N, C-alpha and C positions, 0 to 999 in steps of 0.2 A: 504494499500501500504506499502510495506516496507522501508526501507532508501535506499536500494539498487536500488529497482525500482525507487524512486523518484529520486535519481542520474541518472540513465539510461534515464528516462524522460526528465531532465533539460538538460542533454548534447547532448540529441537528437533534442532539440530546435534551432530555428534560433539562431546566434549570432547575438550580437549588434555591431556595427560597429562605433569607436570613430575617429572622423578627426585626420588627422597625424598633427606634428607641422610645422609650417610655419607661415608666415604673417595669421590675420585673417581676414581681408578683402579678400586677396586673396582665404581664405578657403571658403569666403561664396560666393563668385564668381564661384568657382569651381562646388559647388554643381547644382544639376540638371544633365542635360547630361553628364556634364563632371565627374560626381563622381566616374564614374567607373576606371576612369584612376589616380585618387590620391592613393597614399599608404595608408595601413589601417592597424589597431590595432584591434585583435578579443576578445570580450569582453562575456564572458556567461551570461545569465540571474541570478539575484540574489537569485534564486531558489536554484543554487549549492550552493552559501555559507551558506543556510540554511539545504540543505540536507546533506553535506556532513560532516566527523567526526570532523573537526574542523574548525570554522570559523575562518580562519588564518587572513584573513585581517582585519576584524573588523570593528568596527567604529573609527574614532579618533575623540577627544574631544580636546579643547583648551582651558586653563584655565592659565590666565596671573599673574603671580605673582604682589604682592605689597599690598594685604589687607590681608595679612595673611591665604589665602586658605577659608575664611569665604564665605560670600554672603547671602543675606535676600531675602526671597519670593517677587515676585513683588509684588508692592502695588496695582495693576490695574489689574482686569479681562480683557483680551482681546477677543473681540467677532469675531474677525478672524484671520487668517494667515496674512493677508495683515498687519491688523492694529501691531499687532507683529515687521513685519518686517520693515514697513516703520519707527515704532519707534525706531527698533534699530538701521536702516539707519540713522537716524537722528542723533543719538548721535555717531556715527562714523564721521559723516561727520564734528562735534564740536569738538571730542577728537583728530582727526589727528592720527599719526604716533609715535612710538617710535622706533628708528633707531638702529641698531648694529653698533657701533663705528669702524670705521677700525682696523684690526689686532686683534679685539675681536671676541667673539662666540656667537650663539645663540644656547642655549641648551635646550633641549626637555626631558623631564622625562614623557614619556607614560607609563600608566599603565592601559594595556587591559585585558580584561576576555573573554575568548570563551569556548566552548562547546565540546571537545573530547567526543566522542561516540563510541559504538560498541553494533551492534545486531547479525544477523544472522550469520556473519562473524565469530563470538566469540561461535557459536554454540547454540546462542540463539533461542528461537521460535521467529516467526514473532509476531511482534507489543512488545517485549522484548527489555530491553536496560540495557546495564551499560554505565553509564554518570558522568559526573564530569564537573563543572566550575573550571578552574584555571585562576589565576593571573599571566600574563606575564607584566616584565618591559623593555622598550626600553628606552635606551639614545642615544639621537642623537647630535651632535655638526657641526653646520654649520657655515664656515665662513662667515663674513660679505659680500663678494662677492659669491651668492648662486652658482656661476659656477664654484667655486672652490672646494677643495676636503671636502666632510662631513666623518663623523666617525661614525659607529652606534655599540651598544653594546645591545644584548640580552639576558635575563636570567631570569628564572621561578624562581619567589620568594618564592614558596613552600605554599601559601594560596591556598587552595584547599575545594570545596566544593560537596559533592557525592550527585547526584539526584538521581540517579538509582543504587542500587546495592552498594558494598564496595569494598576495595582498594585489599582484599583478594578475593572476589571472581572474581574480573577483572585480577587478577594474575594466578589464578587458570585455566583461560582459556585464558591464553597466552594475554593478554591486559595491557602491562606494562607501567602505567603511566611514570614511571621514563625515558624508552625509548623513550617515547613521548616527554619528557621534553627536553633532548638531542638534539632531531633533531632539536630545534627551536633556541637554544642557539648557541652563537658565537659573533665574533666581524668582522666588515667589514669596510672597506673605498673605496669610489667611487665618481668619480666627478660628482658634480651637484645632487648629492643623486641617482646617477643610481645604485641601487645596484643590483647586480645576482640574477637572477630568484629563488624565492625560501626563499630569506629573509623575516626573519617575519617581518610584519609592511610594506611591502612595496610592492605593489602591480605593477608589471613589465607591466599588460595588460593597465594601467592607468597612465603611468610617465608623461604623459603631463599634469595630474592634482597634482599627489604626489609627483614627484620632476622637476617643471617647472624650465624653464632658464629663465635669467635676460631679456632677450629679450622677451620669450615668455610672461612673465607679463607685460611688456610695451606694446604690442602689442595687448592684449588681450581687446578688447571695452570696453567702461567705460557706454556706452547704453546698458541698460537693457533688450532690445528687441534683442539686435545685440548678447549681452552674452547669453541670454538663448537658442537663436537656436544653439550656439553652445554646450551648456551643454544637451540638450535633445537630446534621442536615434534618429538615422536617419532611423534605420530598419523599425520600427513601433510605432511612438509617441502614438499610442492608447493602447498598449499593458499594461497587469497590472503590468509590471516593470517599465513602462517608467516613472513616477515621482519618484521611488525609485533610479532609474540612474541618475537622475537630481540631487537628494540629496547628492547621493554619490560621484558626481563629484566634486561637489560645496564643500561636506565637505573635501574632500582631498586636495584639493588647500587650502581652510582653516586653514586645520591641519598643512601646513606647518611652519606656524607663519611668514611667508616671504612676505605675500601678503599685497601693499600698503593700506593704508585707502580709496582710493578713488575707488580702485578695491573691497575692502570688501564690501562698500556702494553699488557699482551696483550688486555684487553676490546677497545681500539681495533683491535689489528693483526684480530683474531677476526672483528670486525663488516666486514670487508672482505670476508669470505667470503658476507656476507648476499644472498641474491638481488635482484635489482631496484633494489639501494640506489644512488640517484642523489641529485647537488647538486639541489637544487630552490629553493634561494636563497643567493646568496652574498653577500647582507648582511642577516643577518634579524636584527630587532632585539626581545629578548624582555626585558619591563622594564628596559629601557635598556640592557642588555648588547649587544655586537652579534657575530655571529658567523657561521658557514657551515652553513645546514639541509641536512640529509640525511634524506631520505624514501624510504618504501617505500609502494606501493598496501596498500588494504584496501578492504573492502566499501563503495563511493560515498565515498571517503575516503584520505586519507594520512596516516600514523602519521610524523612527524619528531623526530630528536634535533637538538640546535644547538651546534655545537663550535666554539671559539675556536681555528684553528690555530695562533696566536702563540703562544698560552700553554699550550697543553693543556687547557684549562679545558672539563668538560661544562658546558655554559650551562643547556640545558633542553629541553623537549620542547613539541610542539604537535600538535593533532589538527584536521586543516582537511578541508573538505568540497571535494571533487572533483567531485560531480555534485551537482544539488539532491536534498533528501532529506527528507522529513517538515516542508517548509515553508521548510528552510535554503537557502540558495542556494550554489553552488559557491563557495568563498572563504572560505566562514564560518570562523572559530578556534571550535571546539566546545569544546575544552579547552586550557588552559596552565597552567605554574605556574615559580613560581622560589623559592630560599631560598638566604639568606646563611648562611654558615658560619663561626663564630668559637669561641672558646675563652674561656671564662668561669669563676671561681673556684671557683662554688658552684652547687647545684643551685637552678633557680629564679631565679638573675641573669641580667640582661639587658644589653648592651654598649652604652653609650653610641651615642645614635642609631637604635636600633633600635624 
């Protein structure tokens, strides 16, 4: 099946619905017969992200500063995802929060890798690709009041790894990497982090999770079962993408750096309920940080989150091919990302060493 066929198949599949913002308990009560009357946002299955030319949203990884960016391999081999998440949740319970003082800003320095590709649309035979991985840096400044104005700056670092073909071949077929880079770069401001559609690193379809309001964070339940009911897809919780959707929503929320400790603890305990969640790598290395990878299957791929159970830190995400697809062999990391979180004195300031 060509890339174009995969995209058509994905776009033709039923959309997954995400409940609209509002009091969480009210959302739960409205489910069932009253669901049809609630406002909805439509989210396509993750297969779209794996098949299209660039996995723009990617996964977001959070790495807190303060230990020199190092990190050691977990000292214990964990037998189950539940053991990893329970241990991490216990660490969070003890550590608590690191708040952002009034007048200062939370600074997120995100390094994302995506995979732009071109096949038959570039005149290549079916099964052939021109493809490369590129690094994109996204800097975000959040005020201490997260409902205030956020600023975001996106740039391409120039770090590029060619997977299939060369830059010369790409340009000869009208596939200009520079033009693709320009399409994602820019600077934006938006209240509460609700950036315009198309801003790199912001998935407007998941804005309730990637840019939650202060009220939303307060209303999300701390009961793991209730929280899991909000995280799971409503359309078909038994679908092959269901577990990946749960991880995606939870990680979008964690990636903001604004989630209070009691909610982070509840999120880990809620994720224990994710179907087919397994330990996939005891020592996963993501941009120099080491933790345990927990993964769920999706279409010919595996969506993973990486957690350091020793500290409770959510380190990151990866999307890994589990079967050969569109020219990518099994084991290929399609997308990954990491972000360092610091506190700075003013908007636009960058910590030393970043």
